[in-house]
C-alpha positions, 0 to 999 in steps of 0.5 A: 206452409211453415212460419219461416216459409210464410215469412219468406213468401211475404217478404218476396210479395212485399218486395215485388209490390214495392217494385210495381209501385215504383213502376206504376208511379212513373208510368202514371206520369208518362214516359219522359222523352229524351231529356232529364231535368236536373234543374227547373228547365232543360233544353230539348234533345237527348241530354241531361240538363245540369245547372241553371238554364239561365247561366251565362256559360252553356256547354254541350258535353259528349261523353262515353261511360266506358271511355278512359279519356271521358273519365280523365276529363271528369276526374281532372275538371269535375270539381271545377265544373261542379263549383261553377254549376253550384254557383249558377255560372255554368249549364252543362247539357250532358250527352251520352254516347255508347261507342264502347258498349261492346268493349264492356264486360256485360256488353251493356254497360254504356246503356245501363250507366246512361239510363242510371244517370238520366233516372238520377237526374230526373228523380232528384231534380237536383243539379248537385246530385246529378253531377255528383253521380256523373263524377262517381261513374267516371271516377278512377275507383268506379269507371270500368276498364275498356276491355276489362273483365268486369263492369258495374251491375245494376245494384252497384249503379244503384249503390252509387245513386244512393251514395250521392243522395238520389231518392229511393225511386231512382235507386229502385228503377236502376236496380230493376234494370228496365228502360222505363221512362228513358230509352237510353239506346235511342238517346245514345244513337241520337247523340252520336248522330249529332256528334258526327256532325263535327270534324273529329267526332270523338269523346269527350267533346265540349261544344260551345255556341255550336262549335267544339273546343279543346276540352284539355285547355282552359275552356272553363275560364273562357266561358262568360260568367 
């Protein structure tokens, strides 16, 4: 084998070993069931808990990564939500569903974006990083068009994770594309079952004290804190 071929082979082995190292590290900790923590604690259920668990304002927010209305809400209200999270006034239990997966170019975008968000939150343990990633995937620049010809692949999702400061293991897991640690299909299905308990089970849906509120109004200003 020539020198160039040996170098290429060594790089391939090293890259594969790095991926195995990430997987092994996560598996040693055991799979995380249904919840990623972007703060010290998070509620039970298939949600990403973002913000101080002791915040006076607590909401459940149901979204679909492909949904243009979910994107519009995050684009218009995301900065305000982020400030309230940072100030310790708001806790968001983010619940992903996958209504529109079949309308994504890959037919798997909702599931992959959900997994990426869980991994970013779980690996970073940072509310700021977790919410910034949510804003990235729902931004006008990056959110795929419903029924469009393309969506984001795993490398592009990992690049967004890198952009918001997610640690390298999170980026590696997203690129790998395997449901390690979180079953995003089960998460979406469980959240959909919860969402369908409400009279109008669409997205986005904001739930305060167990009751949906109009997410297009000044619901943030009506929260305590």
